[in-house]
N, C-alpha and C positions, 0 to 999 in steps of 0.2 A: 581570602580569596573574594573576586568581584561577583556583585550582586547585579539583578538585571530586576527592571518593571514591566512587567507583562500584561499587555493584552491579550485578551482571546474572542475571537469572532465568530459565532455558530454552537448554540449548546444543545447542539440534539447528539445522539448516541455517542457519536466518539467524542464529540465535544465536550461530552460529561469525563468520559474517563482523562482526558487531558485535563480538564480543571479538577479532579481530585488527586491526578498525579501532581499537578504543580502544588497545589494546596499542601499533600503529606509525603510526597517521593523525593520530588527534585529540591536540593538543599540551596540556599541563598537565592532563592528566584521568591520574589513578590507578584502576585497574581491581585493585581490593581482596577481591571474592569473585564467585563464581562458582555460581549453583545450577542444578541439573538433577533433578527427582526422580527418575530412573532412571541414576544412574551406572553405565558399565560400564568393562571392562579399556581399549578401544578409546577410549572418553573419556577416559581415567584418562591415557591415555597419550597424545592430543593433547593436553591441557592441560598438560601437563609441557611437553610440546615444543615450545607456544607460548609458554612462560613464566607461564602462570596461577599466579599465589600461594598462593588457596584455594578447592580446588572440595569443594562441599559437597551433601545433598540437602534441606537443610531453608532454608526462604525466611526462618525466624525469625531467622536469623544474621545473614540481611540488615536485616532491620527493626527487631533489634534495637540493633543497630550504633550507636550514636551517630556515628562519625565518617565513614559513609556516608550522604549527604544527596541523592544520587542515585541511581533504580531505573531501569534498562531491563529491561522485561518483553516477551521473547519466547518464553512457553512456551504451550500449546497454549491455543486462541481460548477454551476452557470455564473457563479460569482467570485471565484477562485485569482483568475486574472484581473477581472478589476480591482480586488483587494491589494493583492501583489503590486501589481502598477501603483496604487494610492500608497501604500506603505513606501515602497521604493523612492515615491518620489519625495518623501518626508525624512528618507535616511533611515527608516528602521528597518533590522533585520526580521527574517520573516519564517516560519516554517509554517509550510501549507501540506495540507493533507491531498492525497491523489484523486483526482488528476488535475496538471494545470488547467487543461482546457480540452476538450475534446477536439479544436479547430488548430491544426498546424499552425498557420499564418498567425492565429493570435497567441500559441506559445512562443514563437519566434520572435514577435513583436514584443512580448510579456519579458523572456530573455534578455533580450538586448536593453531592455530598461534597467534591468537587475546588473548587467554587465557596466551600463554606463554610471551606473548612481553609486554601483560598489558594493551594495549590499550584501550580507550572506542569504543565499537560501538552500535550506532545506526542504524534502518532498517527503511526504510520511508513509515509504514503505517499508512498514515496521517489519515485516517478516524476515527481511535482513538481520534484526535484533535478535533473532529466537536463539535460545542459548544452543538449540542442537542444529539449526541451517548455518549459525555462525562458528561451528563448529567442525562442518562440511568445510565450508568457505576456507578456511584455515587450515585444513587438510591440505586442500587443490593449492592454496596460494603459498605455501610452503615448500611446494614440491614432492610432499610425501607420497601423493600416488601417482606421481611422473604429471604428463601430458593429459588435461581431460580430454576423453573422447566421444564420450555420451554423456549425458545428462538427463535424467528421467525424473520427472516432474508429475505427481500425482494431487489433485487438488478437488475436494470433493464436498460442496456443502450438505447439509442433514436434510434441507428443506427449500424448496423454490421458495423468493421472494415475491409479496404479493404481486399480481398483474400489474396494478396501478406503476407500482415503481418498476416492472419492466418497461413498459411503453416510456419512460424517460430515460432508462438508466444508458441510454448510449448502445446495448446489446452485451452478451455477454462477456465478450473478447475484451470488452472495456470496463466493465464492472465486476467483473470476476477474475476473468483471466489475466487482467494486467499483474496483479502482485505476481503471477508466474512469470510473464515476461520478465518482470524485473527479477525473480532469482534465479531465473535461467542464465540471462545476464551475468548477473552475482556469480556465480558459482562458475559459468565458463571463464569470469575474465575476458569477455570478447563481444562484440556487436553482432547481432542476427543481421546475415546477408540477404537471405531468403526462407521464403517459411511457406509450408502448404498446409491449410486448416481445413476440414471439414467436419460436421455436425449433422446432428438430427434432434426432433420433438421427438422422447420417447419418454417422458414424463406425465407433461399437461399440455393438452394440444389447445387451449387456451394462450400459452406462450408462444406457440406458433402463430395464431393468430395476431397477436402483438408484434410480429415482426420478429420475430429472435428465434432461439436456439435454445435446449435445454442439457444437449450432452455433444462433446466437441473433443476432437483429438488435432493435434498441431505437431507437425516435425519441421524443426529447424536449424537450418545450417549457419554456423557460426562462421565469421571472417577467418578464425584460427584454425578452422576444420571441423571442429569439432560439430556433433551432431545432437539435438533437444528433440526431447519426447513429452510431450504434455496431456494428459488428459484430465478433463473436468466433465461433472454433472452436477446440476442442482439439487439432486436428492440421493445420498448414501442415506439407506434407513438406520444404518448402525451407529450413524453418528458424522462427525467433523474428521474428515480422512486427508490427513495431509504426510505426503512421503517426498522424500529427496534423494537422487542416488546421483553420486559422481561415479562414473568408471573411467580410467584413467590407464596409462600405460606402465603404469608400477603398482597399480591396485586399484582398491574401490572403497569408497565411503556413503555411507547409509546412514538416513538420518528418519527414524521409522517413527511412526505414531507413539504419544504418551497416554498410557492408561492412567485412571483416573488413582490407581494405586499398585504396585508390584506385588500380590496378594495372587498365588494361582490356589484354585484348589483341584486336587485329585483325587476322584472316587472310582468306582468298579465302573459306572454308567461312562462318565465323560472328564475333562479335563478343562477347567475355565479360568478366565480370568475377567475382570471387571469390565465396563465398557470403557473407549477414548471418550474424551472431550466431546459435548454435544455440539457446541459452536464457538467460535473466531473467540469470544470475552473471556471463556475457560480456557481455552486453548493459548491464546497469544498475550493476554494478559501483562504478564511482565515486559514482555517487548514493547508496548509502548511506553512504560518509563524508562527502560530503557534507549530506547531512541532519543527522548528529550535530555536525558542527560548527555548522550553524545553531543545531541546540537548547543546546549550551554557550553560544553565543554571547548568544541570548535569556538565557540563563540569567545572564550576566556583566552584560546591560545591562538587566538584569529588568523584560523586556518578553514578552508573550506571545506563546509560539510558535506557528507555522503549520506543517502543518496541526495542529490544535487539537483537545477533546473535541468542539466542536462539528459540524466536520468530520466527525470520527467517527460521529457521530450521522446527519448529513445523508445520508452515504453509505449505510448502513444503512437507513433509510428509503428509499429511492431504490432499492436491492436489492429490499427489501422488496414494493415496489409494482409494480416487475418481474414479480416472480415471481405476484403475484397477478395482473398484467394477463395473462402466457401461461396460466397458468391456466383463467383466466375471458373469455380472447379478446375484450377492448376495454380502451381507453385507462381508467389509474386513476391518478386524482391524488394527490399527495405526501398532503393534508391529513385522508385517507380512513385512512392508515397513522399518521398520527401520535395520532392517537385513543387508537390502543392504548396 
């Protein structure tokens, strides 16, 4: 089995998850270098404890290293396109966390360089690799439930992020719902043609003052005729609410929340089950290792990884169309956004 030498950029929350997986769960992969632009004592200690062999603040140590053939980009969003382009120009394959960028022109420029150089690019929409959502997809793709007609997604965070994050995140449709745009496209097997989105500030007035909303609903029309319905909130007091349903011409497939265990307690007063996971690190941890395994398997077989750069582009197009729809209170076709 072919082995890979890897460099990773960005040792924040997501980067640390990938570092742990590369070191302990992904076979035949050597994590040679980790780059973070802001190294502190806590990060140094953590990296040493994890067994990271090299920690540096210079990305060029990855790009100029001929032994490193694969780069994982987990740095802030505004660096993604730049690092993808730099990796492509030195013929290194890339796994990049979402989104590629928030500017359509910049994304298209980056994908053009990827195509010209012939590198492989995978974008980190990890929920496709969740075992429950993947089982839904398999039911749809195999024709088991017929032609998909309605895709319903509920995605609710347990608590809002810090206001400082919201001020720079790009808004709920880019920083949160972007996973749901990808999941809806994945399950529908079709691209979004038109979207109508609405929302409110119902949780924290400071979110509104920062220029965002905290509660949203979107209706999507797909090119294959299917309809999507997505609801989001930044605060579900009972935990991390993540559900998918695909209704088709021959049936329906539903992925519900997973409780922390399967125990049910029955008494004269009530029937109880334990709570659902609190946040994404509990709910989706396995999917992060599964997506990396898929990425390296695609490299070994020399096939196009999925989700790829085009998926990254389409999800941002939908997000920007949703924002425009919310601001203008009307349905927006994706073609209106593609021209930018």
